[in-house]
PDB file of N, CA, C, O and CB in Angstrom:
ATOM      1  N   MET A   1       0.860  -1.182   0.000  1.00  0.00           N
ATOM      2  CA  MET A   1       0.000   0.000   0.000  1.00  0.00           C
ATOM      3  C   MET A   1       0.900   1.237   0.000  1.00  0.00           C
ATOM      4  O   MET A   1       1.828   1.333   0.802  1.00  0.00           O
ATOM      5  CB  MET A   1      -0.975   0.003   1.240  1.00  0.00           C
ATOM      6  N   SER A   2       0.628   2.159  -0.881  1.00  0.00           N
ATOM      7  CA  SER A   2       1.427   3.379  -0.920  1.00  0.00           C
ATOM      8  C   SER A   2       0.997   4.326   0.186  1.00  0.00           C
ATOM      9  O   SER A   2      -0.108   4.214   0.718  1.00  0.00           O
ATOM     10  CB  SER A   2       1.305   4.066  -2.287  1.00  0.00           C
ATOM     11  N   ASP A   3       1.882   5.267   0.532  1.00  0.00           N
ATOM     12  CA  ASP A   3       1.578   6.223   1.599  1.00  0.00           C
ATOM     13  C   ASP A   3       0.343   7.053   1.286  1.00  0.00           C
ATOM     14  O   ASP A   3      -0.398   7.416   2.200  1.00  0.00           O
ATOM     15  CB  ASP A   3       2.764   7.140   1.833  1.00  0.00           C
ATOM     16  N   LYS A   4       0.106   7.363   0.014  1.00  0.00           N
ATOM     17  CA  LYS A   4      -1.045   8.210  -0.309  1.00  0.00           C
ATOM     18  C   LYS A   4      -2.374   7.495  -0.093  1.00  0.00           C
ATOM     19  O   LYS A   4      -3.420   8.143  -0.056  1.00  0.00           O
ATOM     20  CB  LYS A   4      -0.952   8.681  -1.746  1.00  0.00           C
ATOM     21  N   ASN A   5      -2.353   6.170   0.052  1.00  0.00           N
ATOM     22  CA  ASN A   5      -3.577   5.416   0.293  1.00  0.00           C
ATOM     23  C   ASN A   5      -3.814   5.112   1.764  1.00  0.00           C
ATOM     24  O   ASN A   5      -4.837   4.528   2.121  1.00  0.00           O
ATOM     25  CB  ASN A   5      -3.540   4.137  -0.479  1.00  0.00           C
ATOM     26  N   ARG A   6      -2.887   5.499   2.611  1.00  0.00           N
ATOM     27  CA  ARG A   6      -3.038   5.210   4.033  1.00  0.00           C
ATOM     28  C   ARG A   6      -3.898   6.266   4.710  1.00  0.00           C
ATOM     29  O   ARG A   6      -3.853   7.449   4.373  1.00  0.00           O
ATOM     30  CB  ARG A   6      -1.669   5.128   4.712  1.00  0.00           C
ATOM     31  N   VAL A   7      -4.670   5.807   5.660  1.00  0.00           N
ATOM     32  CA  VAL A   7      -5.597   6.685   6.379  1.00  0.00           C
ATOM     33  C   VAL A   7      -5.445   6.442   7.866  1.00  0.00           C
ATOM     34  O   VAL A   7      -5.352   5.297   8.309  1.00  0.00           O
ATOM     35  CB  VAL A   7      -7.068   6.449   5.929  1.00  0.00           C
ATOM     36  N   ILE A   8      -5.419   7.498   8.622  1.00  0.00           N
ATOM     37  CA  ILE A   8      -5.517   7.387  10.071  1.00  0.00           C
ATOM     38  C   ILE A   8      -6.915   7.876  10.430  1.00  0.00           C
ATOM     39  O   ILE A   8      -7.283   9.013  10.135  1.00  0.00           O
ATOM     40  CB  ILE A   8      -4.382   8.220  10.819  1.00  0.00           C
ATOM     41  N   PHE A   9      -7.671   7.021  11.055  1.00  0.00           N
ATOM     42  CA  PHE A   9      -9.045   7.345  11.420  1.00  0.00           C
ATOM     43  C   PHE A   9      -9.099   7.568  12.917  1.00  0.00           C
ATOM     44  O   PHE A   9      -8.892   6.637  13.696  1.00  0.00           O
ATOM     45  CB  PHE A   9     -10.032   6.223  10.986  1.00  0.00           C
ATOM     46  N   LEU A  10      -9.375   8.794  13.321  1.00  0.00           N
ATOM     47  CA  LEU A  10      -9.538   9.121  14.731  1.00  0.00           C
ATOM     48  C   LEU A  10     -10.985   9.513  14.955  1.00  0.00           C
ATOM     49  O   LEU A  10     -11.561  10.285  14.189  1.00  0.00           O
ATOM     50  CB  LEU A  10      -8.568  10.262  15.173  1.00  0.00           C
ATOM     51  N   GLU A  11     -11.548   8.985  15.990  1.00  0.00           N
ATOM     52  CA  GLU A  11     -12.924   9.329  16.311  1.00  0.00           C
ATOM     53  C   GLU A  11     -12.952   9.922  17.711  1.00  0.00           C
ATOM     54  O   GLU A  11     -12.561   9.270  18.679  1.00  0.00           O
ATOM     55  CB  GLU A  11     -13.859   8.087  16.207  1.00  0.00           C
ATOM     56  N   PHE A  12     -13.416  11.158  17.810  1.00  0.00           N
ATOM     57  CA  PHE A  12     -13.555  11.832  19.093  1.00  0.00           C
ATOM     58  C   PHE A  12     -15.040  11.914  19.410  1.00  0.00           C
ATOM     59  O   PHE A  12     -15.799  12.586  18.712  1.00  0.00           O
ATOM     60  CB  PHE A  12     -12.894  13.255  19.074  1.00  0.00           C
ATOM     61  N   ASN A  13     -15.441  11.234  20.453  1.00  0.00           N
ATOM     62  CA  ASN A  13     -16.848  11.218  20.832  1.00  0.00           C
ATOM     63  C   ASN A  13     -17.115  12.258  21.907  1.00  0.00           C
ATOM     64  O   ASN A  13     -16.251  12.584  22.721  1.00  0.00           O
ATOM     65  CB  ASN A  13     -17.263   9.824  21.322  1.00  0.00           C
ATOM     66  N   GLU A  14     -18.333  12.765  21.882  1.00  0.00           N
ATOM     67  CA  GLU A  14     -18.812  13.685  22.914  1.00  0.00           C
ATOM     68  C   GLU A  14     -18.126  15.051  22.882  1.00  0.00           C
ATOM     69  O   GLU A  14     -18.104  15.746  23.897  1.00  0.00           O
ATOM     70  CB  GLU A  14     -18.616  13.066  24.266  1.00  0.00           C
ATOM     71  N   LEU A  15     -17.577  15.441  21.756  1.00  0.00           N
ATOM     72  CA  LEU A  15     -17.013  16.789  21.632  1.00  0.00           C
ATOM     73  C   LEU A  15     -18.113  17.762  21.230  1.00  0.00           C
ATOM     74  O   LEU A  15     -19.080  17.385  20.567  1.00  0.00           O
ATOM     75  CB  LEU A  15     -15.851  16.816  20.596  1.00  0.00           C
ATOM     76  N   CYS A  16     -17.957  18.991  21.629  1.00  0.00           N
ATOM     77  CA  CYS A  16     -18.902  20.044  21.263  1.00  0.00           C
ATOM     78  C   CYS A  16     -18.204  20.950  20.244  1.00  0.00           C
ATOM     79  O   CYS A  16     -17.393  21.791  20.632  1.00  0.00           O
ATOM     80  CB  CYS A  16     -19.384  20.864  22.535  1.00  0.00           C
ATOM     81  N   PRO A  17     -18.503  20.793  18.943  1.00  0.00           N
ATOM     82  CA  PRO A  17     -17.795  21.545  17.913  1.00  0.00           C
ATOM     83  C   PRO A  17     -17.730  23.054  18.151  1.00  0.00           C
ATOM     84  O   PRO A  17     -16.663  23.637  17.958  1.00  0.00           O
ATOM     85  CB  PRO A  17     -18.439  21.293  16.605  1.00  0.00           C
ATOM     86  N   PRO A  18     -18.819  23.718  18.560  1.00  0.00           N
ATOM     87  CA  PRO A  18     -18.699  25.166  18.792  1.00  0.00           C
ATOM     88  C   PRO A  18     -17.680  25.515  19.882  1.00  0.00           C
ATOM     89  O   PRO A  18     -16.971  26.515  19.767  1.00  0.00           O
ATOM     90  CB  PRO A  18     -20.055  25.739  19.170  1.00  0.00           C
ATOM     91  N   LEU A  19     -17.603  24.708  20.922  1.00  0.00           N
ATOM     92  CA  LEU A  19     -16.616  24.976  21.974  1.00  0.00           C
ATOM     93  C   LEU A  19     -15.197  24.701  21.497  1.00  0.00           C
ATOM     94  O   LEU A  19     -14.291  25.486  21.775  1.00  0.00           O
ATOM     95  CB  LEU A  19     -16.917  24.133  23.209  1.00  0.00           C
ATOM     96  N   ILE A  20     -14.992  23.602  20.785  1.00  0.00           N
ATOM     97  CA  ILE A  20     -13.659  23.283  20.254  1.00  0.00           C
ATOM     98  C   ILE A  20     -13.192  24.416  19.343  1.00  0.00           C
ATOM     99  O   ILE A  20     -12.054  24.873  19.460  1.00  0.00           O
ATOM    100  CB  ILE A  20     -13.675  21.927  19.477  1.00  0.00           C
ATOM    101  N   GLU A  21     -14.053  24.872  18.443  1.00  0.00           N
ATOM    102  CA  GLU A  21     -13.684  25.956  17.525  1.00  0.00           C
ATOM    103  C   GLU A  21     -13.395  27.243  18.293  1.00  0.00           C
ATOM    104  O   GLU A  21     -12.479  27.980  17.930  1.00  0.00           O
ATOM    105  CB  GLU A  21     -14.803  26.196  16.494  1.00  0.00           C
ATOM    106  N   LYS A  22     -14.151  27.522  19.334  1.00  0.00           N
ATOM    107  CA  LYS A  22     -13.916  28.710  20.163  1.00  0.00           C
ATOM    108  C   LYS A  22     -12.545  28.620  20.836  1.00  0.00           C
ATOM    109  O   LYS A  22     -11.778  29.583  20.810  1.00  0.00           O
ATOM    110  CB  LYS A  22     -15.033  28.864  21.232  1.00  0.00           C
ATOM    111  N   PHE A  23     -12.235  27.471  21.436  1.00  0.00           N
ATOM    112  CA  PHE A  23     -10.953  27.306  22.121  1.00  0.00           C
ATOM    113  C   PHE A  23      -9.783  27.377  21.143  1.00  0.00           C
ATOM    114  O   PHE A  23      -8.722  27.901  21.484  1.00  0.00           O
ATOM    115  CB  PHE A  23     -10.923  25.976  22.873  1.00  0.00           C
ATOM    116  N   ILE A  24      -9.967  26.853  19.926  1.00  0.00           N
ATOM    117  CA  ILE A  24      -8.925  26.959  18.899  1.00  0.00           C
ATOM    118  C   ILE A  24      -8.706  28.418  18.531  1.00  0.00           C
ATOM    119  O   ILE A  24      -7.568  28.882  18.470  1.00  0.00           O
ATOM    120  CB  ILE A  24      -9.302  26.138  17.642  1.00  0.00           C
ATOM    121  N   ARG A  25      -9.801  29.150  18.285  1.00  0.00           N
ATOM    122  CA  ARG A  25      -9.690  30.580  17.940  1.00  0.00           C
ATOM    123  C   ARG A  25      -8.972  31.366  19.035  1.00  0.00           C
ATOM    124  O   ARG A  25      -8.194  32.275  18.746  1.00  0.00           O
ATOM    125  CB  ARG A  25     -11.085  31.184  17.699  1.00  0.00           C
ATOM    126  N   GLU A  26      -9.234  31.014  20.284  1.00  0.00           N
ATOM    127  CA  GLU A  26      -8.632  31.720  21.413  1.00  0.00           C
ATOM    128  C   GLU A  26      -7.197  31.265  21.683  1.00  0.00           C
ATOM    129  O   GLU A  26      -6.537  31.798  22.575  1.00  0.00           O
ATOM    130  CB  GLU A  26      -9.475  31.516  22.659  1.00  0.00           C
ATOM    131  N   GLY A  27      -6.714  30.292  20.924  1.00  0.00           N
ATOM    132  CA  GLY A  27      -5.332  29.848  21.057  1.00  0.00           C
ATOM    133  C   GLY A  27      -5.080  28.846  22.167  1.00  0.00           C
ATOM    134  O   GLY A  27      -3.926  28.600  22.518  1.00  0.00           O
ATOM    135  N   HIS A  28      -6.130  28.259  22.731  1.00  0.00           N
ATOM    136  CA  HIS A  28      -5.975  27.330  23.844  1.00  0.00           C
ATOM    137  C   HIS A  28      -5.598  25.908  23.416  1.00  0.00           C
ATOM    138  O   HIS A  28      -5.132  25.121  24.240  1.00  0.00           O
ATOM    139  CB  HIS A  28      -7.246  27.287  24.631  1.00  0.00           C
ATOM    140  N   LEU A  29      -5.790  25.577  22.153  1.00  0.00           N
ATOM    141  CA  LEU A  29      -5.544  24.208  21.685  1.00  0.00           C
ATOM    142  C   LEU A  29      -4.633  24.208  20.457  1.00  0.00           C
ATOM    143  O   LEU A  29      -5.055  23.764  19.389  1.00  0.00           O
ATOM    144  CB  LEU A  29      -6.877  23.503  21.356  1.00  0.00           C
ATOM    145  N   PRO A  30      -3.404  24.693  20.579  1.00  0.00           N
ATOM    146  CA  PRO A  30      -2.550  24.822  19.386  1.00  0.00           C
ATOM    147  C   PRO A  30      -2.254  23.491  18.693  1.00  0.00           C
ATOM    148  O   PRO A  30      -2.236  23.440  17.463  1.00  0.00           O
ATOM    149  CB  PRO A  30      -1.248  25.476  19.768  1.00  0.00           C
ATOM    150  N   ASN A  31      -2.026  22.438  19.432  1.00  0.00           N
ATOM    151  CA  ASN A  31      -1.738  21.153  18.794  1.00  0.00           C
ATOM    152  C   ASN A  31      -2.985  20.536  18.185  1.00  0.00           C
ATOM    153  O   ASN A  31      -2.916  19.916  17.124  1.00  0.00           O
ATOM    154  CB  ASN A  31      -1.127  20.191  19.799  1.00  0.00           C
ATOM    155  N   PHE A  32      -4.120  20.701  18.844  1.00  0.00           N
ATOM    156  CA  PHE A  32      -5.372  20.213  18.275  1.00  0.00           C
ATOM    157  C   PHE A  32      -5.692  20.991  17.002  1.00  0.00           C
ATOM    158  O   PHE A  32      -6.237  20.419  16.058  1.00  0.00           O
ATOM    159  CB  PHE A  32      -6.529  20.337  19.297  1.00  0.00           C
ATOM    160  N   LYS A  33      -5.366  22.279  16.955  1.00  0.00           N
ATOM    161  CA  LYS A  33      -5.580  23.097  15.756  1.00  0.00           C
ATOM    162  C   LYS A  33      -4.793  22.540  14.576  1.00  0.00           C
ATOM    163  O   LYS A  33      -5.303  22.486  13.457  1.00  0.00           O
ATOM    164  CB  LYS A  33      -5.174  24.559  16.019  1.00  0.00           C
ATOM    165  N   LYS A  34      -3.551  22.126  14.825  1.00  0.00           N
ATOM    166  CA  LYS A  34      -2.728  21.543  13.747  1.00  0.00           C
ATOM    167  C   LYS A  34      -3.406  20.307  13.172  1.00  0.00           C
ATOM    168  O   LYS A  34      -3.471  20.142  11.954  1.00  0.00           O
ATOM    169  CB  LYS A  34      -1.314  21.179  14.269  1.00  0.00           C
ATOM    170  N   LEU A  35      -3.909  19.440  14.041  1.00  0.00           N
ATOM    171  CA  LEU A  35      -4.614  18.245  13.594  1.00  0.00           C
ATOM    172  C   LEU A  35      -5.902  18.620  12.865  1.00  0.00           C
ATOM    173  O   LEU A  35      -6.202  18.083  11.798  1.00  0.00           O
ATOM    174  CB  LEU A  35      -4.925  17.328  14.785  1.00  0.00           C
ATOM    175  N   TYR A  36      -6.646  19.534  13.444  1.00  0.00           N
ATOM    176  CA  TYR A  36      -7.929  19.978  12.880  1.00  0.00           C
ATOM    177  C   TYR A  36      -7.737  20.573  11.477  1.00  0.00           C
ATOM    178  O   TYR A  36      -8.544  20.332  10.579  1.00  0.00           O
ATOM    179  CB  TYR A  36      -8.593  21.021  13.811  1.00  0.00           C
ATOM    180  N   ASP A  37      -6.669  21.345  11.303  1.00  0.00           N
ATOM    181  CA  ASP A  37      -6.418  22.015  10.021  1.00  0.00           C
ATOM    182  C   ASP A  37      -6.124  21.055   8.874  1.00  0.00           C
ATOM    183  O   ASP A  37      -6.361  21.396   7.715  1.00  0.00           O
ATOM    184  CB  ASP A  37      -5.270  22.966  10.167  1.00  0.00           C
ATOM    185  N   VAL A  38      -5.617  19.873   9.169  1.00  0.00           N
ATOM    186  CA  VAL A  38      -5.278  18.924   8.097  1.00  0.00           C
ATOM    187  C   VAL A  38      -6.256  17.749   8.046  1.00  0.00           C
ATOM    188  O   VAL A  38      -5.992  16.743   7.389  1.00  0.00           O
ATOM    189  CB  VAL A  38      -3.850  18.398   8.288  1.00  0.00           C
ATOM    190  N   SER A  39      -7.372  17.881   8.736  1.00  0.00           N
ATOM    191  CA  SER A  39      -8.322  16.779   8.843  1.00  0.00           C
ATOM    192  C   SER A  39      -9.646  17.110   8.178  1.00  0.00           C
ATOM    193  O   SER A  39      -9.983  18.275   7.966  1.00  0.00           O
ATOM    194  CB  SER A  39      -8.552  16.425  10.296  1.00  0.00           C
ATOM    195  N   ASP A  40     -10.379  16.075   7.859  1.00  0.00           N
ATOM    196  CA  ASP A  40     -11.777  16.209   7.479  1.00  0.00           C
ATOM    197  C   ASP A  40     -12.575  15.935   8.743  1.00  0.00           C
ATOM    198  O   ASP A  40     -12.329  14.942   9.428  1.00  0.00           O
ATOM    199  CB  ASP A  40     -12.178  15.226   6.295  1.00  0.00           C
ATOM    200  N   THR A  41     -13.509  16.785   9.052  1.00  0.00           N
ATOM    201  CA  THR A  41     -14.314  16.594  10.255  1.00  0.00           C
ATOM    202  C   THR A  41     -15.783  16.498   9.875  1.00  0.00           C
ATOM    203  O   THR A  41     -16.245  17.128   8.924  1.00  0.00           O
ATOM    204  CB  THR A  41     -14.088  17.746  11.262  1.00  0.00           C
ATOM    205  N   TYR A  42     -16.494  15.698  10.639  1.00  0.00           N
ATOM    206  CA  TYR A  42     -17.907  15.471  10.372  1.00  0.00           C
ATOM    207  C   TYR A  42     -18.673  15.487  11.683  1.00  0.00           C
ATOM    208  O   TYR A  42     -18.188  14.989  12.699  1.00  0.00           O
ATOM    209  CB  TYR A  42     -18.124  14.134   9.626  1.00  0.00           C
ATOM    210  N   ILE A  43     -19.840  16.045  11.661  1.00  0.00           N
ATOM    211  CA  ILE A  43     -20.742  15.996  12.803  1.00  0.00           C
ATOM    212  C   ILE A  43     -21.805  14.977  12.454  1.00  0.00           C
ATOM    213  O   ILE A  43     -22.451  15.071  11.410  1.00  0.00           O
ATOM    214  CB  ILE A  43     -21.368  17.410  13.136  1.00  0.00           C
ATOM    215  N   THR A  44     -21.985  14.002  13.332  1.00  0.00           N
ATOM    216  CA  THR A  44     -22.941  12.937  13.056  1.00  0.00           C
ATOM    217  C   THR A  44     -24.179  13.076  13.927  1.00  0.00           C
ATOM    218  O   THR A  44     -24.156  13.720  14.976  1.00  0.00           O
ATOM    219  CB  THR A  44     -22.296  11.572  13.275  1.00  0.00           C
ATOM    220  N   ASP A  45     -25.230  12.475  13.480  1.00  0.00           N
ATOM    221  CA  ASP A  45     -26.488  12.457  14.220  1.00  0.00           C
ATOM    222  C   ASP A  45     -27.022  11.033  14.148  1.00  0.00           C
ATOM    223  O   ASP A  45     -27.309  10.521  13.066  1.00  0.00           O
ATOM    224  CB  ASP A  45     -27.528  13.498  13.641  1.00  0.00           C
ATOM    225  N   ALA A  46     -27.152  10.407  15.296  1.00  0.00           N
ATOM    226  CA  ALA A  46     -27.611   9.015  15.321  1.00  0.00           C
ATOM    227  C   ALA A  46     -29.086   8.885  14.968  1.00  0.00           C
ATOM    228  O   ALA A  46     -29.564   7.783  14.699  1.00  0.00           O
ATOM    229  CB  ALA A  46     -27.361   8.410  16.689  1.00  0.00           C
ATOM    230  N   GLU A  47     -29.815  10.003  14.967  1.00  0.00           N
ATOM    231  CA  GLU A  47     -31.241   9.993  14.621  1.00  0.00           C
ATOM    232  C   GLU A  47     -31.986   8.898  15.375  1.00  0.00           C
ATOM    233  O   GLU A  47     -32.678   8.071  14.781  1.00  0.00           O
ATOM    234  CB  GLU A  47     -31.423   9.803  13.113  1.00  0.00           C
ATOM    235  N   SER A  48     -31.831   8.913  16.686  1.00  0.00           N
ATOM    236  CA  SER A  48     -32.441   7.886  17.506  1.00  0.00           C
ATOM    237  C   SER A  48     -33.023   8.505  18.762  1.00  0.00           C
ATOM    238  O   SER A  48     -32.685   9.632  19.122  1.00  0.00           O
ATOM    239  CB  SER A  48     -31.425   6.801  17.861  1.00  0.00           C
ATOM    240  N   ASP A  49     -33.897   7.770  19.427  1.00  0.00           N
ATOM    241  CA  ASP A  49     -34.469   8.222  20.688  1.00  0.00           C
ATOM    242  C   ASP A  49     -33.388   8.281  21.761  1.00  0.00           C
ATOM    243  O   ASP A  49     -32.374   7.590  21.667  1.00  0.00           O
ATOM    244  CB  ASP A  49     -35.617   7.294  21.128  1.00  0.00           C
ATOM    245  N   THR A  50     -33.606   9.101  22.770  1.00  0.00           N
ATOM    246  CA  THR A  50     -32.628   9.317  23.833  1.00  0.00           C
ATOM    247  C   THR A  50     -32.168   8.016  24.467  1.00  0.00           C
ATOM    248  O   THR A  50     -30.972   7.859  24.714  1.00  0.00           O
ATOM    249  CB  THR A  50     -33.208  10.218  24.893  1.00  0.00           C
ATOM    250  N   GLU A  51     -33.058   7.085  24.740  1.00  0.00           N
ATOM    251  CA  GLU A  51     -32.654   5.840  25.395  1.00  0.00           C
ATOM    252  C   GLU A  51     -31.741   4.975  24.540  1.00  0.00           C
ATOM    253  O   GLU A  51     -31.114   4.045  25.047  1.00  0.00           O
ATOM    254  CB  GLU A  51     -33.868   5.051  25.771  1.00  0.00           C
ATOM    255  N   HIS A  52     -31.661   5.272  23.250  1.00  0.00           N
ATOM    256  CA  HIS A  52     -30.777   4.520  22.350  1.00  0.00           C
ATOM    257  C   HIS A  52     -29.514   5.296  22.000  1.00  0.00           C
ATOM    258  O   HIS A  52     -28.837   4.973  21.025  1.00  0.00           O
ATOM    259  CB  HIS A  52     -31.518   4.155  21.074  1.00  0.00           C
ATOM    260  N   LEU A  53     -29.194   6.313  22.785  1.00  0.00           N
ATOM    261  CA  LEU A  53     -28.005   7.120  22.514  1.00  0.00           C
ATOM    262  C   LEU A  53     -26.858   6.830  23.478  1.00  0.00           C
ATOM    263  O   LEU A  53     -25.875   7.570  23.510  1.00  0.00           O
ATOM    264  CB  LEU A  53     -28.356   8.584  22.578  1.00  0.00           C
ATOM    265  N   GLU A  54     -26.974   5.769  24.258  1.00  0.00           N
ATOM    266  CA  GLU A  54     -25.824   5.355  25.062  1.00  0.00           C
ATOM    267  C   GLU A  54     -24.674   5.122  24.084  1.00  0.00           C
ATOM    268  O   GLU A  54     -24.901   4.660  22.965  1.00  0.00           O
ATOM    269  CB  GLU A  54     -26.139   4.052  25.925  1.00  0.00           C
ATOM    270  N   PRO A  55     -23.443   5.436  24.490  1.00  0.00           N
ATOM    271  CA  PRO A  55     -22.324   5.355  23.536  1.00  0.00           C
ATOM    272  C   PRO A  55     -22.224   4.054  22.752  1.00  0.00           C
ATOM    273  O   PRO A  55     -22.028   4.087  21.537  1.00  0.00           O
ATOM    274  CB  PRO A  55     -21.056   5.557  24.261  1.00  0.00           C
ATOM    275  N   LEU A  56     -22.352   2.921  23.411  1.00  0.00           N
ATOM    276  CA  LEU A  56     -22.188   1.664  22.673  1.00  0.00           C
ATOM    277  C   LEU A  56     -23.268   1.450  21.632  1.00  0.00           C
ATOM    278  O   LEU A  56     -23.006   0.854  20.587  1.00  0.00           O
ATOM    279  CB  LEU A  56     -22.180   0.502  23.627  1.00  0.00           C
ATOM    280  N   ILE A  57     -24.482   1.923  21.896  1.00  0.00           N
ATOM    281  CA  ILE A  57     -25.563   1.817  20.911  1.00  0.00           C
ATOM    282  C   ILE A  57     -25.324   2.811  19.774  1.00  0.00           C
ATOM    283  O   ILE A  57     -25.435   2.465  18.598  1.00  0.00           O
ATOM    284  CB  ILE A  57     -26.948   2.072  21.579  1.00  0.00           C
ATOM    285  N   GLN A  58     -24.996   4.041  20.141  1.00  0.00           N
ATOM    286  CA  GLN A  58     -24.800   5.084  19.142  1.00  0.00           C
ATOM    287  C   GLN A  58     -23.619   4.763  18.222  1.00  0.00           C
ATOM    288  O   GLN A  58     -23.703   5.000  17.017  1.00  0.00           O
ATOM    289  CB  GLN A  58     -24.580   6.431  19.827  1.00  0.00           C
ATOM    290  N   TRP A  59     -22.535   4.235  18.759  1.00  0.00           N
ATOM    291  CA  TRP A  59     -21.377   3.922  17.928  1.00  0.00           C
ATOM    292  C   TRP A  59     -21.731   2.890  16.874  1.00  0.00           C
ATOM    293  O   TRP A  59     -21.347   3.032  15.713  1.00  0.00           O
ATOM    294  CB  TRP A  59     -20.220   3.420  18.787  1.00  0.00           C
ATOM    295  N   VAL A  60     -22.457   1.855  17.264  1.00  0.00           N
ATOM    296  CA  VAL A  60     -22.858   0.831  16.284  1.00  0.00           C
ATOM    297  C   VAL A  60     -23.749   1.452  15.219  1.00  0.00           C
ATOM    298  O   VAL A  60     -23.593   1.162  14.033  1.00  0.00           O
ATOM    299  CB  VAL A  60     -23.593  -0.345  16.980  1.00  0.00           C
ATOM    300  N   THR A  61     -24.676   2.296  15.629  1.00  0.00           N
ATOM    301  CA  THR A  61     -25.579   2.956  14.681  1.00  0.00           C
ATOM    302  C   THR A  61     -24.791   3.788  13.675  1.00  0.00           C
ATOM    303  O   THR A  61     -25.013   3.681  12.469  1.00  0.00           O
ATOM    304  CB  THR A  61     -26.589   3.845  15.427  1.00  0.00           C
ATOM    305  N   LEU A  62     -23.873   4.616  14.168  1.00  0.00           N
ATOM    306  CA  LEU A  62     -23.127   5.504  13.278  1.00  0.00           C
ATOM    307  C   LEU A  62     -22.111   4.760  12.424  1.00  0.00           C
ATOM    308  O   LEU A  62     -21.945   5.080  11.247  1.00  0.00           O
ATOM    309  CB  LEU A  62     -22.425   6.568  14.083  1.00  0.00           C
ATOM    310  N   GLN A  63     -21.430   3.774  12.997  1.00  0.00           N
ATOM    311  CA  GLN A  63     -20.402   3.049  12.248  1.00  0.00           C
ATOM    312  C   GLN A  63     -20.980   2.142  11.172  1.00  0.00           C
ATOM    313  O   GLN A  63     -20.372   1.964  10.116  1.00  0.00           O
ATOM    314  CB  GLN A  63     -19.565   2.231  13.193  1.00  0.00           C
ATOM    315  N   THR A  64     -22.147   1.568  11.431  1.00  0.00           N
ATOM    316  CA  THR A  64     -22.730   0.653  10.443  1.00  0.00           C
ATOM    317  C   THR A  64     -23.677   1.353   9.479  1.00  0.00           C
ATOM    318  O   THR A  64     -23.911   0.881   8.366  1.00  0.00           O
ATOM    319  CB  THR A  64     -23.465  -0.463  11.145  1.00  0.00           C
ATOM    320  N   GLY A  65     -24.222   2.494   9.923  1.00  0.00           N
ATOM    321  CA  GLY A  65     -25.166   3.207   9.076  1.00  0.00           C
ATOM    322  C   GLY A  65     -26.563   2.628   9.101  1.00  0.00           C
ATOM    323  O   GLY A  65     -27.410   2.997   8.287  1.00  0.00           O
ATOM    324  N   ILE A  66     -26.807   1.717  10.037  1.00  0.00           N
ATOM    325  CA  ILE A  66     -28.157   1.177  10.147  1.00  0.00           C
ATOM    326  C   ILE A  66     -28.753   1.586  11.490  1.00  0.00           C
ATOM    327  O   ILE A  66     -28.024   1.875  12.439  1.00  0.00           O
ATOM    328  CB  ILE A  66     -28.152  -0.369   9.993  1.00  0.00           C
ATOM    329  N   SER A  67     -30.048   1.606  11.562  1.00  0.00           N
ATOM    330  CA  SER A  67     -30.731   2.099  12.761  1.00  0.00           C
ATOM    331  C   SER A  67     -30.640   1.109  13.917  1.00  0.00           C
ATOM    332  O   SER A  67     -30.330  -0.068  13.737  1.00  0.00           O
ATOM    333  CB  SER A  67     -32.192   2.390  12.448  1.00  0.00           C
ATOM    334  N   HIS A  68     -30.922   1.629  15.114  1.00  0.00           N
ATOM    335  CA  HIS A  68     -30.952   0.778  16.305  1.00  0.00           C
ATOM    336  C   HIS A  68     -31.966  -0.349  16.124  1.00  0.00           C
ATOM    337  O   HIS A  68     -31.721  -1.476  16.553  1.00  0.00           O
ATOM    338  CB  HIS A  68     -31.292   1.611  17.561  1.00  0.00           C
ATOM    339  N   GLN A  69     -33.079  -0.058  15.506  1.00  0.00           N
ATOM    340  CA  GLN A  69     -34.104  -1.067  15.284  1.00  0.00           C
ATOM    341  C   GLN A  69     -33.566  -2.211  14.420  1.00  0.00           C
ATOM    342  O   GLN A  69     -33.949  -3.366  14.603  1.00  0.00           O
ATOM    343  CB  GLN A  69     -35.338  -0.437  14.625  1.00  0.00           C
ATOM    344  N   GLU A  70     -32.678  -1.882  13.481  1.00  0.00           N
ATOM    345  CA  GLU A  70     -32.124  -2.922  12.600  1.00  0.00           C
ATOM    346  C   GLU A  70     -31.020  -3.717  13.275  1.00  0.00           C
ATOM    347  O   GLU A  70     -31.024  -4.946  13.200  1.00  0.00           O
ATOM    348  CB  GLU A  70     -31.587  -2.298  11.322  1.00  0.00           C
ATOM    349  N   HIS A  71     -30.068  -3.050  13.937  1.00  0.00           N
ATOM    350  CA  HIS A  71     -28.940  -3.805  14.506  1.00  0.00           C
ATOM    351  C   HIS A  71     -29.262  -4.396  15.872  1.00  0.00           C
ATOM    352  O   HIS A  71     -28.646  -5.391  16.253  1.00  0.00           O
ATOM    353  CB  HIS A  71     -27.720  -2.908  14.621  1.00  0.00           C
ATOM    354  N   GLY A  72     -30.195  -3.832  16.620  1.00  0.00           N
ATOM    355  CA  GLY A  72     -30.646  -4.425  17.876  1.00  0.00           C
ATOM    356  C   GLY A  72     -29.654  -4.410  19.023  1.00  0.00           C
ATOM    357  O   GLY A  72     -29.912  -5.033  20.053  1.00  0.00           O
ATOM    358  N   VAL A  73     -28.525  -3.717  18.883  1.00  0.00           N
ATOM    359  CA  VAL A  73     -27.533  -3.674  19.956  1.00  0.00           C
ATOM    360  C   VAL A  73     -28.053  -2.788  21.068  1.00  0.00           C
ATOM    361  O   VAL A  73     -28.453  -1.649  20.827  1.00  0.00           O
ATOM    362  CB  VAL A  73     -26.162  -3.161  19.440  1.00  0.00           C
ATOM    363  N   PHE A  74     -28.048  -3.309  22.286  1.00  0.00           N
ATOM    364  CA  PHE A  74     -28.501  -2.506  23.423  1.00  0.00           C
ATOM    365  C   PHE A  74     -27.467  -2.456  24.531  1.00  0.00           C
ATOM    366  O   PHE A  74     -27.407  -1.458  25.250  1.00  0.00           O
ATOM    367  CB  PHE A  74     -29.802  -3.055  23.967  1.00  0.00           C
ATOM    368  N   ARG A  75     -26.655  -3.479  24.702  1.00  0.00           N
ATOM    369  CA  ARG A  75     -25.615  -3.507  25.740  1.00  0.00           C
ATOM    370  C   ARG A  75     -24.327  -3.993  25.131  1.00  0.00           C
ATOM    371  O   ARG A  75     -23.316  -4.095  25.826  1.00  0.00           O
ATOM    372  CB  ARG A  75     -26.025  -4.408  26.933  1.00  0.00           C
TER     373      ARG A  75
END
């Protein structure tokens, strides 16, 4: 595999994008800014009821792209 085909996938859960951007603008996160500047970032929405937003349920929903009703993961 060539270097141009390699990907590092980092997933940061429970971040608040407006706060992260504010702290970057204020200069509080210089190293995170370097990472942020060379990264693609996405805000996801699990589109699920509150009781199905526990991290382990939400991660399966977002990573697979199928709903909680379809994958049935609860614990």
